[in-house]
Each structure stands twice: as structure tokens, then as C-alpha cells.
N, C-alpha and C positions, 0 to 999 in steps of 0.2 A: 667020485672024482671031484677034487676041489677046484672050484673056478675062482680065478683072481682077475682083477681088472687089468687091462692092458697098460694103462698109465697110472703111475703112482701119484696119489693126491697129496702126499706129505709135503712135497715141494710147494704145491699150490697153497696149502694151508700155511706154510712158513712165510710165503710172500704176503699172503693176506694178513697175517699177524704183524709182520714187520712194516707194512705199508704206512699205517698211521704214524709210526715212529719217524720214518723218513720224511713225511710231510711236515711234521712238527719241527724238525730240525731245519728244513728248507726255509720256513717263514719265521724263524726265531728272531727276535729283536723287535723292530717297529712293524706296525700293522700297515696294510696297503694304503689306508686312508692317510696315515701319518706320513708315509713316504711320498704320496702324491702331494700332500700339503707342503712338505719340505721342498720338493722339487719346484712347486709353483712359486714359493717365496724366493728361491734361488734364481729362478728365471726372471722374476720381476725385478730383483735387485740388479741383475746383469743388464736387463733392458734399460733400467734407469741410468746406469753408468754409460751404456752405449749411446743412449739418446743425448746425454750431456756432452759426450765427446763429439757427436755429430754437430750439435748446436755450436760448440766452441770452434770446431774446425771451419764451419760455414762463416762464422764471424771473422775468423782469421783470413779466409779467402776474400771476404768482402772488404776488409781493411786494406789488404794488398791492392785490390782493384781501385779503391779510393785514392791510394798513394799514386798509382800509375796515372789515373785520370787527372789528379791535381798537378803532377809534374808535366803531363802533356799539355794541360791548359796553360801553364806558365811558359812553356817553350813556344807555344803558338802565340801567346801574347808578346813574347820577346822578339821573335823573328818576323811575324806578320800579324800585328794587332788588328788589321782591317778585317780579318776573318771573324772577329768577335763583334763587329759592328753591323748595324742594319744598313740597308741601301740608302735610307734617308740620311743617316748620319754621315755615311761616306760621301754623299753628294754635297752636303753642307761643308765638309772639310775641303772638298775639291773646289767649291765655289770661292772659298777663302784662301785658296792656294796654300793650305796647311798640310804638312805631312802627318802621317799616322804615328803617334807616339804610344808606347806601351801604357796600358791602363793600370794604375797603381792598385786599384781595388781588386783586380784579378790576382795580383801577387798576395795581397792580404788574405783573400778568400782561400787561395791555394795553401798558404802557410797554415791557416787554421785547420783545414781539412787534413793536412799531413800530420800536424801535431795530434789531432784527435785520433787518427789512424794508428800512429805510433803508440799512443797511450793504450788504445784498445788491443793492439798486438801484445803488449807487455802484460795486460790484464788477462787476456785469453791464455797466454803461455803459462802464467801462474795457475790458472784454473785447470788446465790440462795436467800439470804436474800434481795438483791436489787430487784430481780424479784417479790418476795412476796409483798414488799412495793409498787412497781409499780402497781401491780394488785389491791391492796386495794385503791390506789389513783385513778386508772381508774374507779373502781366501784363507788366511791364517786362522780365522774364527769359524770357518765353515764346518770343520770336523770336531769342534769342541763344544762344550755346553755354554760357552760365553756368547750370548746373543745381544750384547749391548749395541745400541745404534752408533754407527761410526760418526765421529765429530764432523766429518765432511757433510753428512746429511743435515745436521743442525745448522751449520754455516750456510749451506746452500739454501735451506728453507728461509733463513733470516735474510740472505742476500736477495732472494726472489721477492720477498715482501717489501723490503726497503727500496729495491731498485724500481719497483712499480710505482711507489710513492714519488721517488725522484723523477721518473719520467713523466708522471702526471703533472708535477709542478714545472718541469722544463717545458712541457707543452703549453701550460698556462702562460709562462713567461713569453714564449715565442709568439703565441697567438695574440697576447695583449700588446706587447711592445712592437712586434712585427706588424700587427694590424694597425696600430696607431701610426707607425712610420709610413705604411702604404697609403693610409687615408690622408695624412698630412701632405705627403709628396704628391698625390693625385690632386689634392685641393689647391696646392700652391704652385704647381708646375707651370701654370699659365698666368699666375697672379702678378699684378704690378700695382703695389700700394704706395701710399705716401702719407706721412703724418705732418699735419700743419699746412701752412700756406707758403709757397715759395717767395711771396712778396713780404712776408713777415720774417725778419732776420732772427727773431728770438727762437723760433722753432720751425724747422723744416727738415724732415728725414725722409728721403726717397727710399723705398724698399722695393727693389726690383727682384722679386722672388724668382721670376722666370729666368732671368739672366744668371742668378746665383746657382740655381738648381741645374741649369744646363751646363754651366762651367764645372760643377761638381760631379755630375753623373753622365754627362755627354748626351745620353738618350734617356730621359726620365720615363717615357712610356715603356721602354724595354726593361728598365729597372723595376717598375711597378709589376709588369707581367712576370718577370723572373721571381720576384718575391711572392706573388700569389701562387705560382707553381710550386715554389719551395714549401710554403705553408701547407698547401694541399697535400703534397707528397709526404710531409712530416706527419700529418694527421693519419694518412693511410698506414705509414710505417708504425706509428704509435699503436694503432688498433691491432695490427698484425703481431707485433712483439708482445702486446698485452695478452693476446690470446695464447701465444706460445708460453709465456710465463705462467698463465693460468693452468695450462696443461701440465707443465713441470711441477707446479705446486700441488695440483690435484693428484699426480702420480705419487708424490711423496706421502701425501695424506692417505692414499689408498694402500700403499705398501706398509706403512707404519701407522700406529695410533699416535695422534698428535701429542697426547699426554705422555707417550712413551719417551719422547726426547725433548719436549718443551711444554711448558704450561701456558695457559691462555693469558695469565697476567703478564708474563714476560712479553708475549706477542703484542699485547695492548700497549705496553711501555715502549716497545720499538716504534710502533705506529704513531703514538702520541708525540714522542720526542722528535721524530723526524718531521712530522707535520708542523710542529711549532717552529722548528728551524727554518723551514721553507716559507712559512707565513710571515715570520718576522723579516726575512730577507726580501720578500716581495714588497712589504710595506716600506722598508728602508730604500730600496731601489726606486720605488715610485716617489718617495719623498724627495730624494736628491735629483732625480732626472726629470720629474714633472712638476710636483707641487711647488718646490722652492723656486725653480726658474720662472714658472708662470706667475707666481706671486711677486717676484722681483720685477718682471716686465710690467705687470699691472701697476705696481707702485711707481715705477719710473714714468709711465705714461700719465698717471694721475698727477704726479709731481710737476711734470713739464706743462701740463695743461693749466694747472693752477698758476704757475709762473707766467704763462702767456696771458692769462686773464689779468693778473696783477699789472703786467707791463702795459696792457691796453688801458 
């Protein structure tokens, strides 16, 4: 009697033979490591674009808030300027039976803020358009072998480097000239000087700094306090934005090799050229605003003193 197995193993053998062939077809193309690497790069690029859009949109919102605040400040100054004055200044106006007039400096300050915000909105809108174009260009290259770095990345890297240099020098300008202004205003707000002798008709110049400063700034103590607050707030914002730019710059350097889209010599030329421009500007501004006026005042004082001695 011939005994046969219940199940035919030919089918099983066929599957066992064909199984490696099916597996080789399933993973044909890139290896798992290559696919994971490609997905990581794509995710990082998309994250870079997403972060840039978030930063620009936040700056857009901040600029709109600045415009609203500046307009509100001007309206308050126009309809009820007493709200912008301290109790001491209000009392002094009431004692003199004087009405509250709009403060001209508030209009100037508001106008500067509005112009700055409008410029920032235009700049941010251009950046958002450039990001959108860069995303479209990257998607068109995603399935091709062309992996050239998008020009937007190069421009963004250059912009981050130069903008940090610009903001460093703007901070230097504000701290130097703002600090000098606050120091001089605090020193002279109660000063009452005079040059010469009132009995000598050749030379007598009364310099009532306290009266001049009060007429110009209404409340010098409030102006000094506001300037100190503004300078301190600027320092905090400068540090925060410097850290944000550092992160954006580091992300670009992490996603791409620096030599892939820019060489170090070009970066050094950017930095050197921009620093020279700011340093020369700083020297020229100091020359015309401080050195020349101080030298002229010293010359006039010496000249009049010599004339007084000769007359005696």
C-alpha cells in the first residue's frame, strides 16, 4: 500500500523559492539608511522654511502693534496732553494758569516709530515672498538629482551675518549718544551758570541751563527716566534678537556645509566691509556732533577771555 502525505509540499517549496525574489523587488532602489537620511534632510529644510515664516510673521505683528501704539499716543497728545505729564508738571502749569498744549516731541517720536514700522512691514513682506518662492523651487528639485543650494539660503545667511553687525553698531550708537545725552541732561537740568562779570560790560553771558531745559523738555526728570528705560529695553531686545539670529545661522550651517554655498573668504569680505562702513560713520558723527562744536566753544571762550584781559 502506497502512503502519500496529506499536504503537498510543492506549493510550500515554490513559495520558499520565490520569497527572496519578492523581497529583493520590494527594497529595490535606495537603502533604508539612504531613505532615512533623505527624509531627515527634507524635514530639516522644511523646518528651516517654517521657522523663517514664523519669525517674519511675528515681526509683521509687532510692527502693526507699534503703529497702533504710535497713533494712539499721538491721539492722546492731541486731545488730552495732560495724561502724558506727571503730577508735578501738571501742578506747575496750574500755578502759572497755563493750559496744556500738545507736546511736539510726542509727534516726532510717533512719526519715527510709524516710519520704522512701515519700512519693517515692507521688508518682511518681501522676505515672505522670497521664502514662498524658495519653497516652490525646493519642491521642484526634491525628486531630481539636482541638489544645489537655493539662492535664498545664501542670501539669508548673508543677511543674518550683516544684520547682526548692523544691530551691534546701532546699539553702540544708541548707548554712546543716548548715554551722553542722558548724562548731560541730568548734569545741567538744575545748573545756572554765567560767564564773566555782570559789572564788566565787555563780557557777561548768563547761561540758565535749568530754564532752557525746562522750556524744552517740560519735565527733565521724566525725560531722563524714559531715556534710561528705552536704553535698557533696547539692550534686552538686542540680546534676544542676537540669540534668535544665532539660532537661524546655526540651523543653516547644520543643514548645509558652509563651503557648499559660500566660501569663508567671501564671508570675511562681507564682515570687513560692513564694519569699515560703520566705524567710519561713527567717527564722522562724533566729529560733527561732538568734537567740532566743543572745539568751537572752547575757542570762543578763550578768545573772549583774552579780549577781556586786554580791555582791563
